[in-house]
C-alpha positions, 0 to 999 in steps of 0.5 A, a space after each residue: 164649832 165655829 166660823 172659818 175666816 182663813 182663805 187656806 183651808 186643808 183637805 180635812 177641813 173642807 171635809 168637816 166643813 162640807 159635812 157640817 153644811 149638810 147637817 152631820 154635826 146635828 145630834 140624832 133626836 131620840 124620837 124623829 118629828 116632822 121639824 126634824 125633816 123640814 131642818 135636814 131639807 134646810 141643809 139638803 135643799 132637794 130630795 132626789 127621788 130614785 124608784 130602785 127599792 132593793 134596800 130602801 128607795 132613795 129618797 128615804 135614805 138621806 133623812 135615816 143618814 142624818 137623823 137615824 131611824 125613823 117611820 118612813 110613813 112620816 116622810 110619806 105623809 110630808 112629802 108623798 101624800 100632799 103638797 103643802 110644804 113640798 112638790 116635785 120637780 127637776 131641781 136636780 133630776 126628779 126631786 122634791 123641793 119646797 113648794 115655795 121654790 116654785 118660781 125659782 124654776 120658771 126659767 126651766 119651765 119656760 125653756 120647756 115650753 120653747 123646745 115644745 113649740 118647735 115644729 119637730 117637737 112631740 108636744 107640737 105633733 101631739 096637740 090633740 093629746 095634750 088638750 085632752 089630758 088638760 081637759 080631763 085634769 080641769 075636770 076631773 082633778 089629779 089624776 094617775 096615768 092609770 086613770 087616764 088609761 082606764 078612762 079613755 074613750 076607745 072611740 077616739 080613733 087612731 091617733 089615741 094611745 095611753 102611753 102618748 097621754 102618759 108622756 103628755 103628763 110628763 111634758 106638761 110637768 116639765 113645762 109648769 102646766 101640771 104639777 104633781 099633787 102627790 103620790 099613791 104608793 109610788 105612783 105619781 098623781 098629776 094635776 094642773 099647777 092652777 089647781 096645785 100650787 097656790 097662786 100667790 107662788 105660782 104668779 110670782 115671776 123670777 128672771 133667769 139671772 136671779 134664779 141662777 143667783 138664788 140657786 148658786 147661793 143655795 148650793 154653796 150654803 148646802 156645800 159649804 166649800 165648793 168649786 164652780 163645777 160643784 155649783 153648777 151641778 147641784 141643781 143641775 144648771 148646766 150653764 158655767 158662765 151664769 154660774 160664774 157670774 152668780 158666784 162674782 155677784 155673790 162674792 161682791 155682796 160678802 156671801 162667798 169668800 174665795 179660798 185654797 183648799 190644800 189637796 184640791 189641785 188639777 194639773 198641779 195648779 190650786 182649783 178655784 174654790 169659795 166658802 159660804 160665809 155661814 159655813 162652820 168647821 167643826 173640830 170633828 165629825 163624830 158620826 158614822 152613816 150609810 149614804 144612798 148613791 144619790 145623797 148631795 155628798 156623794 152624787 156629783 162624782 168629781 166632787 166625791 172623788 176631790 173632797 173624799 178621794 172616793 171614786 164612785 160609780 153606781 153599777 146598776 147597769 154594769 152586767 152583773 158578772 162585770 161589776 167590781 162592787 155590787 148592784 147598788 153598793 152604798 158609801 160608808 161614812 165614818 167621821 170625816 172619811 168615806 171608808 167603803 161601801 157596801 151593796 145591801 139588799 132588804 130580803 123582806 121574805 126572810 126578814 134579812 138584811 143582806 150585806 151582798 159585798 162590802 169593800 174598804 177604801 185605801 184610807 180605812 182604818 178597818 179594825 175601828 171603822 168596822 165596829 162603826 159601821 156594824 153599828 149602822 148597819 144594825 141601825 139600818 135593819 132595825 129601821 127597816 124591820 128586818 130581824 137579823 143580818 146575813 154577810 156574804 164573803 164577797 169583798 175585802 171588808 166583808 169579814 171584819 163587818 161580819 166579826 164586828 156584827 157578832 158582838 151586836 144583839 142582832 142575829 147574824 149569819 154568813 152566806 155565799 155570794 156567787 161571785 165569791 
């Protein structure tokens, strides 16, 4: 795997470069240790959090995709129950990020503070609630919202409302006054930032321009090769002019090189793209993986379509009868191609991984790809401590996957989906 000096890339080269930047060329360890989680985070930068638990919550999935089966309690200890290495903030959507990155988000916190100071803002109209919540956190330490509800004095008057206290915690978190001290189960514990974020980190000031430049640099490294839109989305900067200025600075500094990617066109013209100087081009990607919808590989719909020819939409909020692929379909990666999607459900009562639907993309190679995906489904079932796999008949990949699974040492059966 070597650096690629050319200023022209094929679409396949760009795909491999992107997957290498995301850590898909590293060998899966025999036993996953904390250092492997930290190394994966070096590639990811952030780990998006999502509450949907039909198969596995999203923040567990990128590590499984890259490292293979691991004990989810290891991630809980590393990310959820302490803030030694990571903390939560809006560094895309709600994400885990390195605690050392807290100062990079000072500009976003200050923007929230400015909004909060407006006369029509929620925080302006609920100062008493905010003061009470601050006092509770200062005197009692980190709390869950339910702790405030259960212990709130009922005689405080008509202004008091538990929902308002919960909203206050969220606003204070966005403004940087409060940080997440960890979680109990999946419930956040909120504490004053001064009690959670080390002072040497918390008191560091980073200007908006410097922060955006650093975040663009990291996004470029995590993507390998990317466009302005890609770099703007990775950390949800929502400021293309600032991103363009950061890219120009990074080109001048020799960290980014302009490239042309054949096949990345819009209206018949090449889309401007840049390669990070550390990006490497593997000869091949020898990996299959199930991806969460919130994996950086596919989380930006425009990029997923441009890089992988994969038009992806999560159908959670689509009425059941109108879903084309299923409730929570996971992209299926084989080599450097996203070859399909499968709607998975962990049926814990029957210890069964249910493949609710499975679909091929037009560029899939069904016979060969089915074998690779079947192996990942077996690995996923074991990771989730499920004893068997059941495949419905809904989807043009369902029969091929069921057939490939029958050659495994896991119990396999079929079930009928209502949409069949």
